C-alpha positions as a Markdown table, in Angstrom:
| # | Residue | x | y | z |
|---|---|---|---|---|
| 1 | Met | -5.0 | 14.3 | 6.1 |
| 2 | Lys | -2.4 | 14.6 | 3.0 |
| 3 | Thr | -3.6 | 14.9 | 0.3 |
| 4 | Glu | -4.2 | 13.3 | -3.2 |
| 5 | Lys | -1.2 | 13.7 | -4.3 |
| 6 | Glu | 1.3 | 13.7 | -1.5 |
| 7 | Leu | -0.7 | 9.6 | -0.7 |
| 8 | Asn | 0.4 | 8.7 | -4.1 |
| 9 | Gln | 3.9 | 9.8 | -3.3 |
| 10 | Ala | 3.8 | 8.1 | -0.5 |
| 11 | Ile | 2.4 | 4.7 | -1.7 |
| 12 | Leu | 4.6 | 4.8 | -4.6 |
| 13 | Glu | 7.4 | 5.1 | -1.9 |
| 14 | Ile | 7.0 | 2.3 | 0.4 |
| 15 | Thr | 6.0 | 0.4 | -2.5 |
| 16 | Leu | 9.0 | 0.8 | -3.9 |
| 17 | Lys | 10.6 | 0.4 | -0.8 |
| 18 | Ile | 8.7 | -2.7 | -0.3 |
| 19 | Gln | 9.8 | -4.3 | -3.5 |
| 20 | Asn | 13.4 | -3.0 | -2.9 |
| 21 | Gln | 14.5 | -3.8 | 0.5 |
| 22 | Tyr | 11.5 | -6.9 | 1.2 |
| 23 | Pro | 11.2 | -9.0 | -3.1 |
| 24 | Glu | 9.7 | -11.8 | -0.4 |
| 25 | Leu | 6.3 | -9.1 | 0.5 |
| 26 | Asn | 5.8 | -8.5 | -3.3 |
| 27 | Lys | 3.6 | -11.4 | -3.2 |
| 28 | Tyr | 0.8 | -9.2 | -1.0 |
| 29 | Leu | 1.0 | -6.3 | -3.2 |
| 30 | Ser | -1.5 | -7.5 | -5.8 |
| 31 | Glu | -3.6 | -9.3 | -3.0 |
| 32 | Leu | -4.3 | -6.2 | -1.2 |
| 33 | Pro | -8.3 | -5.1 | -1.9 |
| 34 | Ala | -7.2 | -1.6 | -3.0 |
| 35 | Thr | -6.0 | -3.4 | -6.1 |
| 36 | Ile | -8.6 | -5.3 | -7.1 |
| 37 | Pro | -11.4 | -3.3 | -7.5 |
| 38 | Asp | -15.0 | -5.1 | -6.9 |
| 39 | Val | -16.7 | -2.7 | -9.3 |
| 40 | Asn | -15.9 | -2.0 | -12.8 |
| 41 | Asn | -15.2 | 2.2 | -12.3 |
| 42 | Pro | -13.8 | 2.4 | -8.7 |
| 43 | Glu | -14.1 | 6.1 | -7.4 |
| 44 | Ile | -10.6 | 7.0 | -5.6 |
| 45 | Asn | -10.0 | 9.5 | -3.0 |
| 46 | Thr | -8.3 | 10.4 | -0.2 |
| 47 | Lys | -10.2 | 7.5 | 2.2 |
| 48 | Val | -8.7 | 5.1 | -0.4 |
| 49 | Leu | -5.7 | 6.1 | -1.1 |
| 50 | His | -5.2 | 7.0 | 3.2 |
| 51 | Asp | -6.4 | 3.0 | 3.7 |
| 52 | Tyr | -4.6 | 1.8 | 0.7 |
| 53 | Tyr | -1.4 | 3.4 | 2.4 |
| 54 | Glu | -2.1 | 1.9 | 5.7 |
| 55 | Ser | -2.6 | -1.9 | 4.7 |
| 56 | Leu | 1.1 | -0.7 | 3.1 |
| 57 | Glu | 2.3 | 0.3 | 5.9 |
| 58 | Asn | 0.9 | -2.2 | 8.2 |
| 59 | Ile | 2.0 | -5.5 | 5.8 |
| 60 | Leu | 5.9 | -3.7 | 6.0 |
| 61 | Lys | 5.6 | -2.8 | 9.5 |
| 62 | Lys | 4.7 | -6.5 | 11.2 |
| 63 | Tyr | 7.0 | -8.6 | 8.5 |
| 64 | Leu | 9.7 | -6.4 | 10.4 |
| 65 | Glu | 8.3 | -7.0 | 14.2 |
| 66 | Ser | 8.7 | -10.8 | 12.5 |
| 67 | Gln | 11.7 | -10.6 | 11.6 |
| 68 | Gln | 13.7 | -8.8 | 15.6 |
């Protein structure tokens, strides 16, 4: 599994890709659970970051598949 720093970098890269190349998907970024914590002081760890990255990947993958 990637380190926290590597996951943060990967999240930044995929988020920028979505924002710059597929702006129509921006509305989904704010709806992801990792961006709307259900507690006041959420614990951010590599599992949370990994899950968040995977959710970003899935949004992009499903969108690209639907465009073919």
